[in-house]
KEKOLDO-613612 format. One line per 3 residues: their letters; for each residue y, x, z of C-alpha. Coordinates in pm, 1 decimal, decimal comma, always signed. Each point is the difference from the previous one (the first is absolute). Layout:
<nodes>
A> Y:X:Z; ...
</nodes>
This chain:
<nodes>
XXX> +5287,0:+1101,0:+7732,4; +223,0:-251,9:-122,6; -159,1:-348,4:-52,7
XXX> -75,8:-100,0:-373,4; +72,9:-409,1:-124,3; -265,5:-172,1:-124,2
XXX> +74,4:-247,0:-294,2; -222,9:-243,3:-109,4; -209,7:+18,1:-326,9
XXX> +170,3:-213,5:-292,1; -286,3:+95,4:-217,8; -272,9:-220,0:+140,2
XXX> +138,9:-282,0:-87,7; +126,4:+128,4:-321,8; -355,8:+110,6:-175,0
XXX> -36,2:-119,3:-314,6; -305,2:-213,2:-110,7; -134,0:-141,7:-326,8
XXX> -0,9:+174,7:-331,9; +247,5:+205,6:-174,6; +84,1:-293,0:-231,4
XXX> +72,1:-235,0:+245,7; +191,7:+195,0:+267,5; +330,8:+60,7:-230,5
XXX> +22,7:-373,8:-6,1; -53,0:-48,3:+370,5; +276,9:+280,8:+28,0
XXX> +258,3:-179,6:-192,3; -48,0:-316,5:+170,9; +55,1:+164,4:+351,0
XXX> +284,1:+234,0:-110,5; +146,4:-210,2:-280,9; -3,8:+293,0:-239,3
XXX> -304,7:+212,3:-223,4; -75,9:+335,8:+109,5; +203,0:+132,8:-323,5
XXX> +318,0:-193,8:+124,0; -86,8:+51,0:+355,3; +21,6:+414,2:-80,0
XXX> +279,3:+0,2:-244,1; +225,5:-196,4:+299,7; -145,1:+344,8:+229,2
XXX> +101,9:+224,1:-277,2; +373,4:-145,5:+5,2; +8,7:-5,1:+370,5
XXX> -71,9:+382,2:+27,5; +234,1:+83,5:-257,6; +277,7:-185,7:+134,4
XXX> -60,5:+178,1:+341,3; -105,8:+348,8:-114,7; +230,9:+77,0:-211,7
XXX> -19,6:+323,1:-268,4; -371,4:+37,8:+104,0; -206,9:-227,1:-324,3
XXX> -283,1:+238,1:+6,0; -122,8:-34,5:+368,9; +81,1:-369,2:-50,3
XXX> -256,6:-15,2:-239,3; -245,2:+211,1:+164,4; +29,0:-175,3:+338,3
XXX> -76,2:-315,1:-203,7; -292,1:+173,0:-151,7; -167,9:+119,2:+311,4
XXX> +32,1:-405,0:+129,1; -223,8:-117,3:-328,8; -210,4:+316,8:+43,7
XXX> -82,0:-46,7:+348,7; +108,8:+345,6:+102,4; +204,4:+233,1:+210,0
XXX> +343,9:+189,1:-90,0; +135,4:+286,3:+121,7; +381,3:+63,0:-74,0
XXX> +150,8:+363,7:+15,9; +365,4:+54,5:-91,1; +301,3:+157,8:+197,2
XXX> +147,6:-245,9:+298,6; +229,6:-244,7:-115,1; -153,6:-65,4:-315,4
XXX> -162,1:-438,5:+74,3; -336,3:+109,8:+76,0; -13,7:-226,2:+335,4
XXX> +270,5:-229,4:-134,5; -257,6:-64,9:-292,8; -303,0:-37,4:+239,1
XXX> +171,5:-226,2:+261,1; +117,8:-212,7:-310,0; -338,1:-78,8:-148,9
XXX> -133,5:-29,9:+395,1; +238,7:-257,3:+51,0; -33,9:-203,4:-327,8
XXX> -386,6:-68,6:+77,5; -159,8:-190,2:+178,6; -139,4:+147,7:+317,8
XXX> +42,3:+201,0:+256,4; +152,0:+381,3:-28,3; +52,3:+311,1:+224,0
XXX> +212,9:+291,7:-19,9; -166,4:+316,6:+161,5; +243,1:+270,8:+42,0
XXX> -205,5:+339,9:-24,7; +103,6:+252,8:+246,2; -226,4:+308,5:+111,6
XXX> -50,3:-139,4:+345,3; -157,5:-308,1:-177,8; -355,8:-34,9:+101,8
XXX> -289,9:-144,8:-153,9; -12,1:-303,3:+230,1; +328,6:-78,9:-67,7
XXX> -108,7:-113,6:-369,6; -366,4:-149,9:+88,8; +39,3:-118,7:+326,7
XXX> -232,4:+100,0:+279,5; -236,7:-117,2:+303,5; +169,8:-151,6:+263,2
XXX> -248,6:-13,2:+335,3; +3,1:-362,5:+181,9; -83,7:+57,8:+348,8
XXX> -92,7:-355,3:+54,0; -291,0:-32,1:-226,4; -70,2:+383,3:+24,8
XXX> -10,7:+22,3:-401,8; +237,0:+141,6:-246,0; +227,4:-202,0:-258,1
XXX> +150,8:+91,3:-301,7; +364,1:+29,1:-36,4; +63,6:-29,5:-416,2
XXX> +287,4:+208,7:-109,3; +267,1:-45,9:-222,8; -250,9:+100,5:-297,3
XXX> -122,6:-334,7:-18,3; +309,6:-158,2:-178,4; -15,8:-85,9:-340,1
XXX> +269,6:+242,6:-161,7; +12,5:+323,4:+211,3; +356,9:+199,8:-42,3
XXX> -113,9:+368,4:+84,4; +324,5:+115,9:+1,4; +17,8:+415,1:-30,8
XXX> -343,5:+10,1:+5,6; -47,7:+435,2:-24,9; +247,6:+48,3:+342,7
XXX> -331,4:-122,6:+158,2; -273,5:+272,6:+76,3; -344,8:-66,7:-187,9
XXX> -167,2:-119,8:+304,8; +214,4:-312,3:-67,0; -4,3:+17,9:-366,6
XXX> -366,5:-1,7:-25,2; -2,5:-317,7:+240,4; +102,7:-187,6:-281,4
XXX> -301,4:+96,0:-241,5; -255,9:-249,9:+99,7; +272,0:-294,7:-8,2
XXX> +89,4:+106,8:-379,2; -353,8:+58,6:-97,3; -196,6:-239,0:+181,4
XXX> +250,8:-254,8:+125,2; -126,4:-0,9:+338,2; +40,1:+171,8:+317,2
XXX> -262,6:+144,9:+229,9; +16,6:+2,6:+352,3; -276,9:+130,5:+219,3
XXX> -313,8:-171,3:-100,1; +200,5:-301,2:-191,6; +167,8:-17,4:-326,0
XXX> +266,8:-256,4:-40,3; +120,4:-119,8:-381,3; +365,2:+47,9:-79,4
XXX> +148,7:-310,7:-203,5; -88,0:-64,4:-369,2; +383,3:+28,2:-109,0
XXX> +32,7:+392,8:+142,2; +187,6:+220,8:-169,2; +180,0:+334,2:+176,2
XXX> +308,1:+92,7:-170,6; +98,7:+372,5:+107,5; +296,2:+185,2:-59,2
XXX> +28,7:+406,7:+63,1; +279,0:+212,4:-14,7; -69,8:+361,6:-223,4
XXX> -208,8:+187,1:+162,4; +225,9:+286,3:-43,9; +254,4:-160,9:+302,4
XXX> -13,1:+96,9:+353,9; -260,7:-168,4:+204,6; -245,6:-116,8:-277,4
XXX> -346,7:+46,0:-14,3; -238,4:-5,5:-339,1; -230,6:-307,3:-25,0
XXX> -392,6:+97,1:-65,0; -141,6:-21,6:-311,6; -232,4:-279,3:+127,2
XXX> +258,3:-249,1:+127,7; +236,3:+75,2:-335,4; -297,0:-108,1:-182,3
XXX> +7,5:-356,0:+176,8; +384,8:-100,8:-156,1; -41,5:-132,9:-309,7
XXX> +308,3:+134,6:-93,1; +259,9:+288,9:+61,7; +307,9:-115,7:-71,1
XXX> +308,1:+271,8:-26,9; +374,8:-107,0:+1,6; +299,3:+116,4:-79,5
XXX> +345,4:-20,6:-10,4; +160,8:-320,3:-168,6; +263,6:+46,1:-256,4
XXX> +389,3:-65,2:+58,4; -19,5:-355,0:-112,6; -332,6:-99,5:+229,2
XXX> +205,5:+163,0:+308,2; +254,1:-189,7:-97,1; -177,5:-318,2:+41,9
XXX> -101,9:+120,9:+313,6; +312,3:+59,4:+163,8; +92,0:-423,5:-115,2
XXX> -322,9:-73,4:+120,4; +78,3:+128,0:+355,3; +310,7:-172,3:+2,3
XXX> -124,3:-312,5:-45,5; -260,9:+67,0:+258,8; +276,8:+85,8:+231,6
XXX> +202,6:-358,6:-112,8; -352,0:-216,8:+24,4; -0,2:-82,2:-361,2
XXX> -296,7:+238,1:-121,2; -310,3:-260,6:+115,7; -96,4:-254,3:-206,3
XXX> -268,9:-168,5:+65,7; -344,0:+76,3:-129,6; -326,6:-204,1:+48,0
XXX> -254,3:+263,1:+99,1; -335,6:+67,8:-227,2; -272,3:-151,1:+168,3
XXX> -352,5:+215,5:+48,0; -166,2:-273,4:-225,2; +205,4:+91,2:-294,1
XXX> -33,5:+381,2:+39,2; -362,2:-40,8:+54,6; -22,1:-218,0:-346,4
XXX> +214,3:+252,9:-171,5; -207,4:+301,0:+114,2; -304,6:-228,1:-165,5
XXX> +203,0:+24,4:-301,7; +68,9:+318,0:-69,9; -382,2:+53,0:+27,0
XXX> -20,5:-221,8:-271,9; +257,1:+226,5:-215,8; -201,4:+144,4:-320,2
XXX> -37,3:+360,2:-8,9; -202,0:+115,9:-315,0; -296,3:+208,2:+43,0
XXX> +171,6:+263,0:-256,7; +274,8:+4,1:+269,0; -267,6:-13,9:+279,7
XXX> -139,5:+291,3:-116,7; +386,2:+221,4:-70,5; +46,2:-102,3:+406,1
XXX> -315,5:+157,0:+127,1; +58,2:+308,9:-211,2; +353,9:+0,3:+128,7
XXX> -164,0:+66,2:+391,5; -261,5:+204,7:-117,5; +246,4:+231,5:-159,4
XXX> +170,7:+56,9:+322,9; -304,3:+200,7:+135,0; -67,9:+191,2:-301,8
XXX> +318,9:-39,5:-227,3; -102,7:+342,7:-169,0; -251,2:-196,2:-248,8
XXX> +326,8:-134,9:-129,1; +277,4:+311,0:+57,5; -133,1:+368,5:+155,9
XXX> +342,4:+26,2:+144,1; -51,8:-324,6:+213,4; -308,6:+146,7:+121,7
XXX> +161,7:+232,7:+197,8; +229,6:-221,6:+185,8; -254,3:-262,0:+207,7
XXX> -202,4:+52,1:+267,6; -82,2:-311,9:+49,8; -6,7:-338,9:-204,1
XXX> +25,7:-358,2:+77,6; -294,3:-165,3:+126,9; -148,1:-337,1:-126,9
XXX> +217,7:-168,4:+215,8; +299,4:+135,5:-219,0; -227,6:-181,2:-313,5
XXX> +16,6:-338,3:+192,4; +347,7:+10,4:+101,6; +117,8:+78,2:-342,5
XXX> -177,7:-300,6:-158,8; +135,7:-205,8:+267,7; +335,8:+75,7:-29,5
XXX> +6,2:+15,5:-422,1; -155,6:-353,2:+12,8; +327,7:-116,1:+264,7
XXX> +247,0:+191,9:-221,0; -134,8:-216,0:-309,3; -9,5:-312,9:+189,1
XXX> +366,6:+106,1:+124,2; +143,3:+15,9:-314,0; -168,9:-343,5:-157,9
XXX> -304,2:+137,2:-146,8; -375,4:-69,7:+96,3; -111,4:+322,0:-204,3
XXX> +64,0:+351,6:+85,8; +177,2:+262,9:-250,5; -19,2:+366,4:+8,9
XXX> +355,4:-12,1:+170,2; -122,1:-206,6:+269,8; -246,7:+276,8:+87,4
XXX> +289,0:+265,4:-66,1; +256,3:-150,6:+226,7; -260,7:-59,2:+273,7
XXX> -174,6:+349,4:-8,2; +289,9:+232,9:+142,4; +19,3:-196,7:+334,3
XXX> -372,3:-54,6:+26,5; -96,7:+350,0:-63,6; +284,1:+206,0:+180,1
XXX> -142,9:+10,3:+345,0; -371,9:+16,9:-122,2; +49,0:+330,1:-186,9
XXX> +44,9:+405,0:+237,0; +125,0:+268,5:-209,9; -153,6:+339,8:-8,4
XXX> +247,0:+247,1:+192,2; +66,8:+151,2:-371,5; +147,5:-341,8:-62,2
XXX> +265,0:-61,0:+248,9; +91,1:+385,7:-24,8; +77,3:-53,6:-329,9
XXX> +197,4:-310,5:+114,5; -241,7:-296,4:-216,3; +58,7:-296,3:+226,5
XXX> -301,8:-271,7:-3,0; +198,1:-223,2:-241,8; +8,8:+290,1:-262,7
XXX> -345,9:+10,8:+46,3; -46,4:-353,7:-90,0; +271,6:-34,2:-277,1
XXX> -154,8:+298,9:-188,8; -348,6:-158,8:+58,0; +104,3:-318,4:-132,3
XXX> +131,3:+179,6:-306,2; -339,5:+157,9:-86,5; -236,1:-233,4:+61,3
XXX> -51,8:-216,3:-331,2; +39,2:-350,3:+15,5; -288,2:-197,8:-170,3
</nodes>
């Protein structure tokens, strides 16, 4: 097996301390900017390098703020990998790209125990999963046993080897890309693993204007004139931004509406008899938590300290599409999870 590089854990030096009210001030002193200004710069940097995919840029920032993992699906050549690598290079911390292939082994991700003859004991050699940002490229080209190796890391933020568990860095994001499952050599991801992703974002082709800008950007990169200095966003700023997102106000009536939306994915017949025959399994309580965190993040990125129904509707498709399992009858009728969620948003009444 190819040796895996073990990198240092910068998160151990960047653990936030103290109250949330004082954290923003400390981060501003350390980085020279407050969290909102830093994320404004980060958004502009991403939009400059990821042309024609504004929704993808928005959802990358939402995942970073909501402390979740991102699954990006689209045809080859749509800047999926570029977007993830651009974000990784703009954040303080280590990143590692893992190219998923059919011959990849679980130990290639998590690490393995190595026997030490001089002591007669085993030493755990950490794998690339112990970095801050993980780019799991073309994740659905590896078999299920490799995909399942990510489950504990994504859900528990730790890796277990033998009798010991090893914690992952506090700043830890898995950003996976996948090609549409209809393409050659792809495997569908297990439902349990899909549920661990905070968002499942689908990207399409850019319009003609954006594609022309892509050509210009490629030429600038070839000449070496595209890159501009960018001050990386520190982990302290990210942690303070996450605390600020948690302080965004969600009215009790909207909170009840949020819960009813997720519950309706399990029993939509209460609102629409036609929808009741389309769904086999609805979203888990993890979907409720994800929708809450993402709606707050969307509101915070928009410069507001309160959540609106539009924020919930903006986050719902990417939060729910991979958590809803449709019936064979629905698939035969050509109904997609996006169709189901869109109709659900129309039939569940607002408070």
